[in-house]
C-alpha positions in Angstrom: 0.0 0.0 0.0 1.4 3.4 -1.0 2.1 6.0 1.6 -0.4 8.9 1.4 1.4 12.2 1.0 0.0 15.6 0.1 2.1 18.4 -1.4 1.2 21.8 -2.7 2.7 22.5 -6.1 4.8 25.7 -6.3 7.2 27.3 -8.6 10.9 26.7 -8.3 13.0 29.4 -6.7 15.6 31.2 -8.9 18.3 29.0 -7.5 16.3 25.7 -7.9 15.5 26.7 -11.5 19.2 27.4 -12.3 20.2 24.0 -10.8 17.4 22.4 -12.9 18.5 24.1 -16.1 22.2 23.3 -15.4 21.4 19.6 -14.9 19.3 19.5 -18.2 22.2 21.2 -20.0 24.6 18.6 -18.6 22.3 15.8 -19.8 22.2 17.3 -23.3 26.0 17.9 -23.4 26.6 14.2 -22.4 24.0 12.9 -24.9 22.9 15.4 -27.5 20.2 13.2 -28.9 18.7 12.4 -25.5 14.9 12.1 -25.7 12.5 14.3 -23.9 11.2 11.2 -22.1 14.7 10.4 -20.8 15.1 14.0 -19.5 11.7 13.8 -17.8 12.8 10.5 -16.2 15.8 12.2 -14.7 14.4 15.6 -13.9 11.0 14.8 -12.4 12.5 12.8 -9.5 15.1 15.5 -9.0 12.2 18.1 -8.6 10.4 15.8 -6.2 13.5 15.3 -4.0 15.0 18.8 -4.3 12.1 21.2 -4.5 9.5 19.3 -2.4 11.9 17.2 -0.2 9.8 14.0 -0.6 10.7 10.5 -1.6 9.8 9.5 -5.2 8.7 6.1 -3.9 5.8 7.8 -2.1 4.2 8.7 -5.4 3.0 7.0 -8.6 4.8 7.7 -11.9 1.7 9.6 -13.1 1.7 11.8 -10.0 5.4 12.5 -10.4 5.0 13.5 -14.0 2.0 15.7 -13.2 3.8 17.4 -10.3 6.8 18.0 -12.4 4.7 19.5 -15.3 2.8 21.7 -12.9 5.9 22.9 -11.2 7.5 23.8 -14.5 4.3 25.7 -15.5 4.2 27.6 -12.3 7.9 28.5 -12.6 7.4 30.0 -16.0 4.3 32.0 -14.9 4.6 35.7 -14.5 2.4 37.2 -11.8 1.9 40.4 -13.7 -1.1 41.4 -11.7 1.1 41.6 -8.6 4.1 43.2 -10.2 3.1 46.8 -10.9 6.2 47.5 -13.0 5.0 45.0 -15.6 1.8 47.0 -16.3 1.7 48.4 -19.9 2.9 52.0 -20.3 0.3 54.7 -20.6 1.2 55.1 -24.2 0.0 51.5 -24.7 3.5 50.4 -25.7 6.0 48.3 -23.7 8.6 48.4 -26.4 11.8 50.3 -25.5 12.3 52.1 -28.9 8.6 53.1 -29.1 8.9 54.4 -25.5 11.9 56.5 -26.5 10.2 57.8 -29.6 7.1 58.7 -27.5 9.3 60.5 -24.9 11.0 62.4 -27.7 7.7 63.6 -29.2 6.4 64.7 -25.8 9.4 67.1 -25.3 8.5 69.0 -28.6 
């Protein structure tokens, strides 16, 4: 009978994500034609053990893959509602050159 564990999925911290990406890069350097499935088989357990501090043996393979996938999604998500500096500029543009052009016009 499997041990019942409950975890709350979260995004990786900056440091965890850097370690994750470095490990994926190492795998690709060692075996350039490695399949996505093989990367998943290596990285999903790493996320379980490193990010969530749980034993892989406490979860089914399906749960591990789902937790890994959700963790990666959360890590890539930008909380733009909470980060006020990410709001669009009043000119409607978030493009640097457009912003400079708009600023130049406003001085005339």
